C-alpha positions as CSV (number, residue, x, y, z in Angstrom):
1,M,0.0,0.0,-0.1
2,V,0.9,3.5,-0.5
3,T,0.8,6.4,1.9
4,A,1.3,10.3,1.8
5,E,4.5,12.1,2.9
6,P,4.4,15.4,4.7
7,P,4.4,18.2,2.1
8,K,7.8,19.4,1.4
9,C,8.5,23.1,0.5
10,K,11.5,23.7,-2.0
11,R,12.6,27.3,-2.8
12,N,14.1,28.1,-6.5
13,C,17.7,29.7,-5.6
14,K,17.3,32.0,-9.0
15,T,13.9,33.3,-8.6
16,G,13.4,32.9,-4.9
17,V,9.8,31.2,-5.8
18,E,8.7,28.6,-2.9
19,R,6.4,25.8,-3.9
20,T,5.1,22.9,-2.1
21,Y,5.3,19.6,-3.4
22,H,3.4,16.4,-2.2
23,Y,4.9,12.9,-2.6
24,M,3.7,9.3,-2.0
25,R,5.5,6.2,-0.8
26,C,5.2,2.5,0.0
27,T,3.9,2.1,3.8
28,K,6.7,-0.7,4.5
29,K,4.1,-2.3,6.9
30,N,5.5,-5.8,5.8
31,P,8.7,-6.3,7.9
32,S,9.5,-9.3,5.8
33,I,9.6,-7.4,2.6
34,K,12.5,-4.8,2.2
35,C,11.2,-2.0,-0.1
36,S,13.4,0.0,-2.2
37,Q,10.9,1.9,-4.0
38,K,11.5,5.6,-4.6
39,Y,9.2,8.3,-3.6
40,I,6.3,9.2,-6.3
41,R,4.8,12.7,-7.0
42,T,1.2,12.8,-5.8
43,E,0.1,14.4,-9.1
44,N,1.8,11.3,-11.0
45,L,-0.1,9.0,-8.9
46,E,-3.3,10.3,-9.0
47,R,-2.9,10.4,-13.1
48,Q,-2.4,6.5,-12.7
49,I,-5.6,6.5,-10.4
50,D,-7.8,8.6,-12.7
51,S,-6.7,6.2,-15.7
52,I,-7.9,3.4,-13.7
53,L,-11.0,5.2,-12.7
54,Q,-11.6,5.7,-16.5
55,S,-11.3,2.3,-17.1
56,I,-14.5,1.3,-15.1
57,E,-16.3,4.6,-15.6
58,I,-19.9,4.2,-16.7
59,P,-22.9,6.7,-17.2
60,E,-25.1,7.0,-13.9
61,A,-27.9,6.2,-16.4
62,F,-26.7,3.1,-17.3
63,A,-25.9,2.2,-13.8
64,E,-29.6,2.9,-12.8
65,W,-30.9,1.1,-15.9
66,A,-28.7,-2.1,-15.2
67,I,-29.8,-2.5,-11.7
68,N,-33.3,-2.2,-12.3
69,E,-33.1,-4.9,-15.1
70,L,-31.2,-7.0,-12.6
71,R,-33.9,-6.3,-10.0
72,L,-36.8,-7.1,-12.5
73,E,-35.0,-10.5,-13.3
74,N,-34.4,-11.5,-9.9
75,Q,-38.1,-10.9,-9.1
76,L,-39.2,-12.9,-12.2
77,K,-37.2,-15.8,-10.9
78,A,-38.0,-15.2,-7.0
79,S,-40.1,-18.4,-7.1
80,G,-37.3,-20.5,-8.2
81,F,-35.5,-19.0,-5.2
82,V,-38.2,-19.8,-2.9
83,T,-38.4,-23.6,-4.3
84,Q,-34.8,-23.9,-3.8
85,R,-35.0,-22.8,0.1
86,V,-37.8,-25.1,0.6
87,Q,-35.7,-28.1,-0.8
88,L,-32.7,-27.0,1.3
89,Q,-34.9,-27.1,4.4
90,K,-36.5,-30.5,3.4
91,E,-33.1,-31.9,2.9
92,Y,-32.0,-30.8,6.3
93,N,-35.0,-31.9,8.2
94,D,-34.5,-35.4,6.4
95,N,-31.1,-35.4,7.5
96,E,-32.0,-34.8,11.2
97,A,-34.8,-37.4,11.1
98,M,-31.8,-39.9,10.1
99,I,-29.8,-38.8,13.2
100,E,-32.7,-39.2,15.4
101,N,-33.6,-42.8,13.6
102,L,-29.7,-43.8,14.0
103,T,-29.7,-42.9,17.8
104,D,-32.9,-44.9,18.4
105,K,-31.3,-47.9,16.6
106,L,-28.4,-47.7,18.9
107,V,-30.4,-47.5,21.8
108,R,-32.4,-50.6,20.9
109,N,-29.4,-52.4,20.2
110,I,-30.2,-52.9,16.5
111,I,-26.7,-51.4,15.1
112,S,-23.3,-51.5,16.7
113,E,-21.5,-48.7,18.3
114,E,-19.0,-48.6,15.5
115,T,-21.9,-48.5,13.0
116,Y,-23.5,-45.7,14.8
117,K,-20.3,-43.4,14.7
118,T,-19.5,-44.0,11.0
119,C,-23.0,-43.2,10.1
120,L,-23.4,-40.3,12.4
121,Q,-20.1,-38.7,11.2
122,R,-21.9,-38.9,7.6
123,Y,-24.9,-37.4,8.8
124,E,-23.3,-34.5,10.8
125,S,-21.1,-33.7,7.9
126,R,-24.1,-33.3,5.7
127,R,-25.7,-31.2,8.3
128,E,-22.9,-28.9,8.3
129,E,-23.1,-28.7,4.5
130,L,-26.8,-27.8,4.5
131,Q,-26.4,-25.4,7.1
132,K,-23.9,-23.5,5.1
133,Q,-25.9,-23.6,2.2
134,I,-28.9,-22.1,3.9
135,V,-27.1,-19.4,5.6
136,C,-25.4,-18.6,2.0
137,Y,-28.8,-18.8,0.4
138,E,-30.3,-16.3,3.3
139,Q,-27.4,-13.9,2.7
140,S,-27.1,-13.7,-1.1
141,K,-30.8,-13.8,-2.2
142,D,-31.2,-10.0,-1.7
143,G,-27.8,-8.9,-0.5
144,W,-26.0,-9.4,-3.8
145,L,-28.0,-7.1,-5.6
146,D,-27.5,-4.3,-3.1
147,R,-23.9,-5.0,-3.1
148,L,-23.8,-4.8,-6.9
149,E,-25.9,-1.4,-6.7
150,K,-23.2,0.1,-4.6
151,D,-20.4,-1.1,-7.2
152,F,-22.2,0.2,-9.9
153,N,-22.9,3.6,-8.3
154,F,-19.3,3.6,-7.6
155,A,-18.2,3.0,-11.1
156,A,-20.4,5.9,-12.1
157,T,-19.5,8.5,-9.8
158,A,-15.8,7.6,-8.6
159,R,-14.0,9.5,-11.2
160,N,-15.9,12.8,-11.0
161,R,-15.5,12.6,-7.2
162,F,-11.9,11.9,-7.2
163,A,-11.0,14.9,-9.2
164,E,-13.0,17.3,-7.0
165,S,-12.2,15.7,-3.6
166,D,-9.5,16.5,-1.1
167,L,-6.5,13.9,-0.3
168,K,-8.4,12.0,2.4
169,T,-11.4,11.4,0.4
170,K,-9.1,10.5,-2.6
171,R,-7.3,8.0,-0.6
172,Q,-10.8,6.3,0.3
173,I,-11.9,6.2,-3.2
174,F,-8.1,4.6,-4.2
175,T,-8.8,1.8,-1.4
176,E,-12.3,0.9,-2.6
177,L,-11.1,-0.2,-6.0
178,G,-9.5,-3.0,-4.7
179,S,-7.0,-4.8,-2.9
180,N,-3.2,-6.0,-3.4
181,F,-2.0,-2.6,-4.1
182,L,1.6,-2.4,-5.1
183,L,4.1,0.5,-6.2
184,K,6.9,-0.4,-8.4
185,D,9.3,1.7,-10.3
186,G,6.6,4.4,-10.0
187,I,3.7,2.4,-11.3
188,V,0.9,1.8,-9.3
189,T,-1.0,-1.9,-9.7
190,L,-3.7,-3.5,-7.9
191,E,-6.4,-6.1,-7.9
192,L,-9.8,-4.8,-8.9
193,D,-12.9,-5.4,-6.8
194,K,-14.8,-8.4,-8.5
195,T,-17.5,-6.4,-9.6
196,L,-15.3,-3.5,-10.7
197,F,-13.2,-6.0,-12.7
198,A,-16.5,-7.2,-14.6
199,I,-17.6,-3.8,-15.3
200,Q,-14.1,-3.0,-16.5
201,K,-14.0,-6.0,-19.1
202,G,-17.5,-5.4,-20.1
203,K,-16.8,-2.0,-21.3
204,E,-13.8,-3.2,-22.9
205,I,-15.9,-5.8,-24.8
206,T,-18.7,-3.5,-25.7
207,T,-16.4,-0.5,-26.8
208,A,-14.9,-3.1,-29.3
209,K,-18.2,-4.0,-30.6
210,F,-19.5,-0.4,-31.0
211,P,-16.2,1.4,-31.8
212,R,-17.9,4.5,-33.2
213,I,-20.1,5.2,-30.0
214,E,-18.7,6.8,-27.1
215,L,-20.0,4.9,-23.9
216,V,-19.3,7.7,-21.5
217,P,-20.0,10.9,-23.4
218,K,-18.2,14.0,-21.7
219,G,-21.1,16.0,-20.2
220,M,-23.7,13.9,-21.3
221,N,-24.2,11.3,-18.3
222,K,-28.0,10.8,-18.9
223,P,-29.6,10.0,-22.3
224,Q,-31.2,12.8,-24.5
225,T,-34.8,13.2,-23.5
226,N,-35.9,13.2,-27.0
227,D,-34.6,9.8,-27.5
228,P,-34.6,7.8,-24.4
229,Q,-34.7,4.4,-25.9
230,S,-31.9,4.9,-28.1
231,Q,-29.0,3.6,-25.8
232,I,-31.2,0.6,-24.9
233,P,-29.8,-1.8,-27.2
234,I,-26.3,-0.9,-26.5
235,W,-26.7,-1.1,-22.8
236,S,-28.2,-4.5,-23.1
237,A,-25.1,-5.7,-25.0
238,W,-22.9,-3.9,-22.4
239,L,-24.8,-5.6,-19.2
240,H,-24.5,-8.9,-21.0
241,A,-21.1,-8.5,-21.4
242,T,-20.4,-7.5,-17.8
243,R,-22.4,-10.2,-16.4
244,T,-20.0,-12.8,-18.2
245,F,-17.4,-11.6,-15.5
246,L,-20.1,-11.6,-12.5
247,H,-20.8,-14.6,-10.2
248,V,-24.4,-13.9,-9.3
249,P,-27.4,-16.0,-8.4
250,I,-29.5,-15.0,-11.6
């Protein structure tokens, strides 16, 4: 990770003009790694971050439309989710009944203790597996859409917010991009958040498919009011390309 150095003031010996410079450097928090990377000017780092933000930038109108499309599709398939949840609960109940029946057989000396332990281990393993599936289902059935909406809104607004924010807010935006940040030879690399990575790849594919169309027109984040449907075919292709890299329940 990188961190900010205290501002440094430098005076021009010829003109007497004093200027303040801001630098960034490696945090050097990992004692097992001896970092020898040089400092980097803040404006240089910000240009690189802006380039990353540009690669995931999407119009706010597209973000809103895409989330609405996903929510609609999620609602249409809600009955299937309910069926899945009911099936998981049935399997769990059946497994519990098998454990109870197994215990009853042991008490009545129908099976040996060795057989009991072997079967019980199998049923308990299945119980744990089903519990995890049920918890995962409950956490993801709606939450994934909320997380996706948050990431889409971030992609739509992060670049403009970064350009207009103070150093603290810029750092926050930078850290929200992903993980495994690395500063090497003045170049910043990172592992994008999974959703942001999907947005980035979807944008690349759509740009290649529609090379003459500017996906994020400057100063035009909303579709023209006289033709609100004109963007839908492009957006549909864009969302499809993005979903190729997303792992969502629908």
